[in-house]
N, C-alpha and C positions, 0 to 999 in steps of 0.2 A: 504494499499499500504506500502510495507517494505521501509526502508531507502534506501536500495540498489536501488530500482526501482526509488525512487525520485531522488537520485544522478544520476543515469543513464539517466533519462529523461532530466535533465539539460545538462549532457555532450552531449547527442544526439542532442538537439536543437542547442547548440553552434557549434558542429561540422558540421552539415548539414547547418546551417545558414552561417558559414564562407566558406564552400564549395560552397554554392550557390553564395555567394558574389563574389568569384573568378571566377566562371564559367561565371557569368553575365559580370564580368570586362573584360574577354577575348573575350566573344561574342560581346561586345560593341566595341572592337578593330576591329574585323572582319567586323562589319557593316560600318567601314570607308572605306573599300575596294571598288573597282569598281565592277560592275555587272558582273556576269558569269552565264550563263544558264547551270546548271548541275543537272537539275531535270528531264530530259527526260529519256525515256526507263528504268523505274524502275526494270523491270524484269531482264534486263542484268546487272544492277548495283547490284542487290541482289545476282546474280550468282557470280559476282566478289568478293562481301563480303564473300560469303561462300567458295570460292575457295582460295582467298588470305589471308583474315583476319582469318577465322576460320580454313580453311585448311592449313594455313601457307605455301602455295605452294612456294612462293619467298624465304622465309627463308630456306626452305628445299633443295634449290639449293646448299647450303653449308651444307652438311649432318650432321656434328657433331654439329656445331653452331646451325643449324636449329633445331636439336632434343632437344637441351638445351632449347631453347625458346619455342618449342612446348610443352614440359612437364610443363614449368613454366606457359605458357599461359592457357593450359587446366586445369592445377591444380587450377589456380585461378578462372577459370569459375566454375569449380565444387566445389570450396571452398565456393562459394556463398551460397550454401545451409547451410553450417556450420555457415557462417556469418549472414544469415538471422535468423537461429535458435537461435543464441547467442544474436542477437539484440532483438528478440521478448522476449527472457527470461529476458532481461533487464527491459521489461515492465510488464512481468508476469513470475515469476521465474520458475513454474512448466512446462512451455510450451516445447514440443518437437514435432518433425515431424513424430512420429511413426504412426500417423493416415494415412500416405500415403502408408503403407503396403509395397508391393514388391518394390515400387519406392524408399521407404526409404532405402531398402536393396542396391539398386544400388548407391544411394547417399552415403551411409556409406562406402561402399566397395571402390568406386572410390576415396573418400577422403583419405581412408588409403593407397591405392596403389599409387595414384598420389602425395599425400603428401611425400611419401618415394622418389619418382622419382624427385620431385622438390628439395628436400634437396640434392640429388646426383647432380642434375643439377647445383644448386648454388655452390656446391664445385667445379665442373668443370669449371664454370664461373669464379670463383675467381682465379683458377688455370691459366686459359688463360689470364685474365687481368692483374694479379699481379705477377705471377710467370713466365709463359711463355712470357708474355708481348707481345701479338699479336699486330703488329705495328698499325693496324686500330683502335685499341681499346684504343690507348694511347692519352691522351690530357693533358690539363693543370692540376693544382693542384685542382682547383674547380671541374673540371669534374670528377677527381679520387675520390674526397671526396664524390661528389654526387652519383657516381656509387657504392661506398662502402656502403653509408647509405642506398641506395635502397636495396642492396643485403642483408644487415643486417636486414632491416625492413621485407623483405620477409620471411627471416629465423625465425625471431621472430614470425610472423604470423603463419607460419607452425608448429613450435615447440609448441606454446601456444595452437594451435589446438589439437595437439597429447596430450599435458598435460591435456586438458579438457576431451578428450576421455578417457585417461588411468585412471584419477581420477574418472571419471563417472563410468567406468567398476568396480573400486575398491569399490565404494560406494554400488554397486549392488552385493557385495560378489564374485567379479571376474567372474561374469556371464553377458552375452549379453541379451539385451531385445529381444522381439519378433521382427523379421525382421531386426534386427541389425546385420550387417556383418562387423566386423573390425578385421581381422586376424592379423595385425601387432600390433595394439593398446592392443588387449587382450594378445598377446605373451609378450609385454613389461610390461603390468600391472601385469601378473603373476611373472615376475622377480623382479619388483620393490616393489610390495606390496604382499609378501609371506604370511604375517599375517595381520590381521585387524589393521588398523592404525587409531588412534584417530584424527589425523590431515588431514585425507583425505578430509573431507568437506571444511576445510579451504584452502587446496591446490587447490581444484577445483575452489573456488572463486578467488584465486590469478591468476590461469591460465586464467579464464574467464575475468577477468579485464585486464590482460596483452594482451589478445587476442583483446578485444574491443578497448582499447587504441591504440594498434599498427595498427589496421584496420583504425580507425578514424584518427590517426596522419598520416598514410601513405596517405590516400586518400586527406588529406588537404596539405600534403607536395608536392604532384604531380604538382599542378599549378605552383609551383616555381622551378620545375625540368625538365630536358629534358625528363623524364619519364612521362610527361604529355600525351605522345602518348597513354597512357593506356586509356585515355578518347577520344582522337581525331583520333587515327589510323583507327578505323571502319569507322567513318563518311568520313575520307579522301579517303579510299578505294572506298567507295560508290559513292563520288562525282568525282572520277578520270575520265579522258577522256576514251571513249571505242570505239571499232570498228576502222575504218579507220581514224577517226578523231584524234586517239592516235598519229599518225605520221604526222599530219598537224599543222602548225602554225596557230594561229587565225588571221583572217583578221581584219585589222584596217580600220575604217571608215574615210578615208581621205577627204571625201567630207562634213563632219560635220563642218559646219561654226562656230559652237559654241565651238568646241573643243580647249582647251587651251594647251593640252598636248598630245603628241604622244609617246608611249613608257613609260618606268618607269625611273623616276629620283629619286624618294623617295617612302616611304612606302604607301602614300595614293593613288599612281597611280597603286599599284598592285590590282589585283582582290581579292576578299575575299577568293577564293580558294588558290591562291598563298600565302596569309597570313596564311591560315590553314596548308598549306605545312610546313611553319616554325614552327607551334606549333605541328606538327606531327613527326618532325624529331627525331629519337632516337639517333642520333649521333653515330650510329653503324660503320660508316665509309666505308661501302660496296661500296658506290658510289665512294669515292676518291680512294679506293684500286684498282678500275678498270679503273680510268680515265687515258687516254693516256697522257694527259698534265701533271697531277700530277705524273704519273709514270716516266716521263722523266725530272723532275727537274723544271717544270714551276711553277708559283705562284698559278694557279688555283687549288682550292679544292672544288668540288661540295658540299661537307658537309658544308664548311665555308659559301659558298654562301647562303644556306638555313638557317643556324644558324644566319647569319648576317641579314637576312630579319626578323627573329624573334626578335632579339635583337633591331633592329631599330624600329619595330612595338611596342614593349613593351616601348621603350624609348620615342617616339614621341606621341603615341596615347593619353596618358593622357592629354597633352597640347592641342591637337586638340579638345578633347572632352569638355574641360573646355573653349574653345574659346580663349585660350591664344596665342596671335600672335607673341610675342617676348620672347625669353628666351635664354639668352646667352649660347652658348655651345651646345644647344639643336636643336632649330629650325633653326639656321643659318647653320646646317650641312644637308647633304643629304645621302641617301642610296648609290647612285652612287658617287664614289670619296672618300667620308670619311669613309664609312664602306667597300665598294667593289670597288677595283682599276680598272682602265681601262684595265691594263695589264692582270688582272684576266679574264676579260670578253672576251678579244680578243684571249685568249689562247685556248678557247673551240673549238672543232672540230664538235660539235653537233652529236657525234657518237651514242648517246643514251644509252651508257653502264651504266651510272649512273641511268637512268630511269629504265632500265631493272632489275638492281640489287636491287633497293630500295624495302624494304618489305612492305612499307606503301604507294606505288605509288606516290611519290612526283615527280613533273614534273620539273625537274632542268632546261632542255634546254628551255622551254617556258619563264621562268623568265630571263635567260641569255640573250636570243634574245630580249626580251622586254627591257632590260637595253641597249643593243646595239641600239635598235631603238631610244632610247632617245639620245644617243650620236651622231647618224647620223642625225636624222631628227630634233632635237631640238638644239643641241649644235655644230653640224658639227665638232665633235671631233672624228677622226678615224685615223688609221695609214696611213702615206702619200702614201704608194703604192696603196691605194684604190682610190686615186684620178684618176689615169689612168684607173683602172678597172671601176669605175662607169661612167667616160667619154666614155670609149668604149662601154659600155652597152647601153648608151643613143644614141650614134651616129651610132654604128655599129651593135648593138643588139647581140654582143658577148663580152666576157670579154677581148678579144684581139684585137689588131688594124688591124684586117683583114677587107677587103672590104666585105660588106654584099652580094654584087653581085657575089662574088666568092664561096658561100656557097655550090654550087652543083657541083664545078669543079671536085671533086673526082669521080663522076659518069660518066665522059666523056668516051665514047666508050664502056660503059656496057649496052646500050639499056634499060635504067631504065627510065620510064616515071614519069612526075610529075603530081600532081592532076589537074593543070592548063591545061596540054595536054590531060588528060583523067582522069575524076573524078570517073570512075567506078570501081576502084580497090577494092579488097576484104579487103585489110588492108593497113594502112599507116605506113611506116617505118620512125619513127622519129629519125633522124640522130643525132642531138644534135651538140653543138658547137665543142666539141673535135673531134667527128667523122667527122665533116665537114672540120676542119681547122688544126687540130694537125697532122703533117706529120706521125708520128709513129701510131697514132690511126686510120688514114685514111685506113691503111691495114685491120684493124679489121672491119671497116665499109664495105670495099669491100669483105672481106671474108665472112660476115654475108649475104650480098646481093647475093653472088654467091651461098651460101647454099640454100637461099630461091628460087633462079632461078633453081637450081638443082632439088629442091623438088617440082617445079611447083607452088609455092606460087604466087598468083596474088596481088602484092604490088605496092604502089606508094610512092613517096617522095613529100614534099612540095617545095623542092629547095629553091630558094631565098626568098620565103614567110615564111619560118621557122625563128623564132627568139629564142633567149635564153629562157629557160623555167622559168627563174627567181629564181631558187634555191639559187644560191650564193648570189645574190642581197638581197634576203629576209632574209637569215641567217646571212648576214653582217649587217642587220638592215636597209637597204634601202628599206623600204616597198614601197615607192613611185615608184622606178624603177621596182621593182618586180611586182607590180600590172599593171604597164603599159604594161609590156611585156606579162604577163598572160592574161590580157583582150584582147590585140592585137591577141595573138595566138588563144584564144577561139573564137574570132569573125571569124578568117580565117577558123578554123576546123569546126565550125558550119555552115559557108557558104557552105562548100563542103559536109556537111551531114556526116562527119567522125563518125564512130561508134566503130572501132577497131584500136588500135595502138600497135605497137611493137617498143621497143627501146633497145639499147645495154647500155645506161648509166642509172645506178641506181638513180642518182639524178633527171634526167629527168623522169624516171618511177615514183618516189616518188611524184614529183609535179604534173604530168598528172593525176595520180591515186587518189591522196589524197588531193590535193590542188586546182586543176583546178575546181572541183565541187563547190568551193566557188564563182566562177566567171561564173557559168552556163556552164561549160564544163564537161559533163557526158560521159565517154567513157569506153570501155573495154580495159584495158591496161595490156600488158604482157611484160615480159622481154625477151631479145633474148635467155637467157639460158633456159627459159621455152619452148620457140618454138623449139629450137635446140633439146632439149630432147624428146619433142613430136614428132618431124619429124623423129628422130632415132627410137623411139618405134614403130611408124606407118609404118616404112619400106620405107619412102619417102627419106631418106638419108641412103645410105648403106655404111657401114664402111669396110675397108680392112680386109682381113682374119687376117693379123698381122701387127702391126706398123712397118714401115721400120726402125725406130730408136727406140731401146729400152730405155725407159725413166722412171725414177722415178719422179713423179709429186706431188707437194703439192699445195693446193688450198687456196688461201687468200680470205677470206669472206669480201665482201663490206658491211659496216655497213648500207647503205641505202638499200641494197638488202636483208640483213639478219635480223638484229634486227628490222629494220623498217618494213620490209614486209614479213618476215618468209620464205624467199627463200633460203634454204640450200642445199636440196637434188638434185635439178635438174641439177646444174652445175656439181656436183660430179658424178651423174648418167651418164652423158655424157662422162666424162673421164673414168669411170670404164667400160663402154662398149667398149672402144677401146682395142683390144687384144695387149698385149705387154707393155701397159702403166700401172705402178703401182702407185696408189694413196696412198700417206702418209700424214698423218695430223700433223699439228703444235700442240704444246701443248695447245695453246689457239685457238680454233676453234668454228665454229657455233656461238651459243648465246654468247659464252665466247671470240669470236674473237677479235683481238686487231686492232684498227684503223690504217690506213695508215698515217693519219695525214693531209689529204686534205679536209675533210668535213668542213662545216660550214664557207665556203669561205677561209679557211686556205691555199687552193691551191695558193692563190695570196699573201700570207703574208709570210714574212721571219721568221724563228725561231731563235731567238737570246738568249734564255734561255735554259740551260740544254742540254740534248741529243736530236737530231732530232728523232721525232716519227717514221718516215719511216725507220730509221736505226735501231731502236729497233725491229721493226717488221721484217725487212729484215733479221737481224741477226737470229731471230727465225726460219725464212724459211730456211736459209742456214744450220742451225743445223740439219735439217731433212735428209741432204744428197741428197735432190732432185736436178735434173739438170734442172728441169723446174718449174717455179713458174706460176701457172695458176691464172688468175684473171677474173673478168667479169665487170669491171668498167674502164673508162678511167683515172680517177684521180688515182685509185689504181696502174693501170699499169705504170703511170708516176712516182709516189712515189717509187714503188718497183724497178723500172728500175734504178731510181737514187741511190737507196740504194745498189743495185748490183754493181754498178760503184764505189760507195764509198768503198766498201769492196774489189774492184779489182777482182770481180768474173764474169765479163761480158763475158769473153771468155768460161768460164765453165757452167754458169747457164743463161738460157734465161728466159725472162718474156713474156708470151703469153696470149692472150685471149682465152676463151673457143672456140669462132668461129674460130679462126685460127687453134687450135689443131684439132678441128673436120674436117675442111676442108682438112687439110693436110692428115688426115687419112681416108677420104672418097673416094669412088670409082668414 
């Protein structure tokens, strides 16, 4: 064995020993977390990994930045061949992968091509971060140095790989071996080594050692860097929620008599998956860049929330593992309050934009709501406005101080039956609190009911038996109230044997569809915009040959209808089918739509920081030149209407629901 092989063996053992120590250290932290069942449906999870992790689908939503990362990611995946070859040469110097034949050709070609693309991508990344200074990429000094060091190390790995390839070709008299395809390396070799060089063997060894040290150094630096996502991102994508459960909050077992904690006060109350989210965060800032609270001057930054989870986990876990119960300045602090302020948590609208944008499927909203649950259920610390909301929900089963017996007053004189009067209806119309009590939105409720009557839909309502769906209470952290109403509603629905439900409220829609199954409520749930579009397509609702009023209309996407449930086209299709109405889009639309500011219970909280979210969104709507802002959500309608009034445009611009627009233009 050569001296080189001996030295390398020692370096190899030290490097992988230290890496193993750090991976085990972080794994031991995750084991401190609460249980989370994320091992079901492996086929779906593998598909998500192939699409999101390897296909880079979320990153490519931002084309230029996505392509940069795509080339760097796939460059490194394919560089593994070069790394493996170099490592094995450390044990046995003559080793190479030529025995793979044509596969070796693909390996060498891809390394050459992608190596070049990686270097171009690195240059572009440096330009974006340090010259153009893209806002979401800017952080503190430590973050800037970390990013610079990682970019530098990647460059060293790639350049040293090219150095090895070039000197290897020079050693072979500027010729490629059988099956070796390196068009860029051989071109550079012929430029650099025009004549035989005595130092070519020496330079090969220099590049080889630089490459090995850079790779081993890089992999051992990662556990101390935000770029640890190199190890954790693929597992994090695999363990992400899938299917309809992506849009549902987890159910707390409130009947567990041994439970000492509900919600999250500190890192040990997090699930291991929430801790893994912290270690998977790339700090790319995509979440904060689209957050409506962050964009309007609030304290909340989804990125900071996740980074703080990682920081607190790293800080406290060693003491918990050692059984140390007291440590001044460490154990007397908590994640909530000391790392993450109450103001940050209450600013969230649960719009899901952060989750949609995250390239490694971090679940920001779940962690935020879990921390709210601690504030409400364990500490009784919440904004004073919520005292009235919670009291109304408990006594009147609606967030407002309306009498529950007045819930069906809107239907007087419309010949609409309740299930109690006749349980044989084809479909249940779930009206919701806003549709029942809000004087403006009652017109939407009546409009949709008239559309169904025109189309001959055999529907019923629950009337006074309907209670709030629990969405706002749950997202405000009051799981007790939410579960009480959900279970009561499920019992009522199941007693009537309800199978199919339609509702005009996206918040009711999401709860009924995605969260009621947690309590035994399995129903087919559709949104009124879906039904309206279907009725028009089937010819059951006929539209006027031409709208009586020429209108330019823009549609505002509800977060709980769009990002939560993927309904974007149906409301737009209904508008587009009306002759004389022109649909114009806001700059931020569909998946990129901007929240109205009312979700997550924010409907009932005052905005005291920065710009009001609804004004930000309304301004964008007004800039389209539309004279009608269409919506499909009662909360959105309220927020956009208030925004129009703020800009003193109420006489010029109307806010209408899809149901109202279609009814006005139907025969």
